[in-house]
C-alpha positions in Angstrom: 13.5 11.2 -9.7 11.1 8.4 -10.3 9.1 10.3 -13.4 10.2 7.6 -15.9 8.4 5.1 -14.0 5.1 7.0 -13.3 3.1 5.2 -16.3 -0.2 6.3 -15.6 -2.4 9.7 -15.6 -4.9 9.4 -12.8 -7.2 12.3 -12.0 -7.8 13.5 -8.5 -11.1 13.8 -6.8 -11.4 15.6 -3.4 -14.9 14.7 -0.9 -16.4 18.1 -0.2 -19.3 18.7 1.8 -22.3 20.4 0.5 -25.6 21.6 2.3 -28.5 19.3 1.2 -31.1 21.9 1.8 -33.0 20.1 4.8 -30.6 21.1 7.3 -28.0 18.2 6.5 -25.0 17.7 4.4 -24.1 15.4 1.8 -20.8 14.5 0.5 -19.8 15.0 -3.4 -16.6 14.4 -5.1 -14.9 17.6 -6.9 -12.4 16.8 -9.6 -9.3 18.8 -8.6 -7.5 20.9 -11.2 -4.6 19.0 -12.0 -4.1 15.1 -12.5 -1.1 13.2 -11.3 1.4 10.9 -12.9 1.2 7.4 -10.7 2.6 4.0 -10.7 0.3 1.6 -9.4 1.6 -1.7 -7.9 -1.0 -4.9 -7.7 -0.6 -6.5 -4.5 1.2 -9.6 -4.4 -0.2 -13.0 -3.6 1.0 -12.9 -0.3 -0.3 -9.6 0.5 -3.9 -10.7 -0.6 -3.6 -13.8 1.7 -3.0 -11.8 4.7 -5.7 -9.1 3.9 -8.1 -12.3 3.5 -6.8 -14.5 6.6 -7.0 -10.8 9.0 -10.1 -9.8 7.3 -9.0 -6.5 6.9 -8.8 -4.0 3.7 -6.3 -4.7 0.8 -4.4 -1.8 -0.7 -2.4 -1.0 -3.7 0.6 1.3 -3.7 0.2 4.0 -5.6 3.8 6.0 -6.2 3.4 9.9 -6.9 5.8 13.0 -7.3 6.7 14.4 -3.9 4.8 17.6 -5.0 1.1 16.0 -6.0 -1.4 17.1 -3.7 -3.0 13.9 -2.9 -4.8 13.6 0.3 -6.5 11.0 2.6 -10.1 10.3 1.8 -9.4 11.3 -2.2 -10.3 9.4 -5.1 -7.6 8.7 -7.7 -9.7 7.9 -11.1 -8.3 6.5 -14.5 -10.1 7.6 -17.0 -8.6 5.1 -19.5 -9.1 1.9 -17.4 -12.2 3.1 -15.7 -10.4 2.3 -12.1 -11.0 4.0 -8.7 -9.0 4.0 -6.1 -9.9 5.3 -2.8 -6.8 6.7 -0.6 -6.3 5.4 2.5 -3.4 7.2 3.5 -0.4 9.4 2.0 3.1 8.8 3.6 6.7 10.1 2.3 9.4 7.4 2.8 12.7 8.2 4.1 13.6 9.3 0.4 12.0 12.5 -0.8 11.9 11.3 -4.5 8.4 9.9 -4.1 5.4 9.7 -2.2 3.3 6.8 -1.5 -0.4 6.4 -1.1 -2.3 3.4 -0.2 -5.3 2.8 -2.0 -8.3 0.6 -2.0 -9.4 -0.3 -5.3 -13.2 0.4 -5.4 -15.4 -1.8 -7.6 -18.8 -0.9 -9.4 -21.5 -3.1 -8.2 -21.4 -6.5 -9.9 -18.0 -6.1 -11.5 -16.1 -8.7 -11.2 -12.5 -8.9 -9.9 -11.2 -10.3 -13.3 
C-alpha cells in the first residue's frame, strides 16, 4: 500500500449541471462527502520544457488510493495551500496499489507561478 506516501488531504469537487431558470444550464462544483489522501508530484524541468515546446497542457501526477472516487473533470482542492487541480484523467497503472490522476494546476487571476 502507498498510504504512508500520501501526505496531503484534498477535497473532491465534482461538476454538476443545474438549470439556470432561463432554459439553459450552468455548471457548479459540488463538494463530495469524502476527502482523499494524495501525493502531488511536481513536474520535472524536462516535462515543463516539453509542454512549452509542444504548446500542450502541463499536468501534475496525483497519486491516490485505488478505492478513491476521483473522476475526469473533478477538481481536487487543497484547503491548506489554496491550490486547485482540474483532473484531466485518471488511470490505474499495472499495480493495483494506487491510482494516478493527471491534474492541471489552476491558478487564480493575477497569481504568479512562484
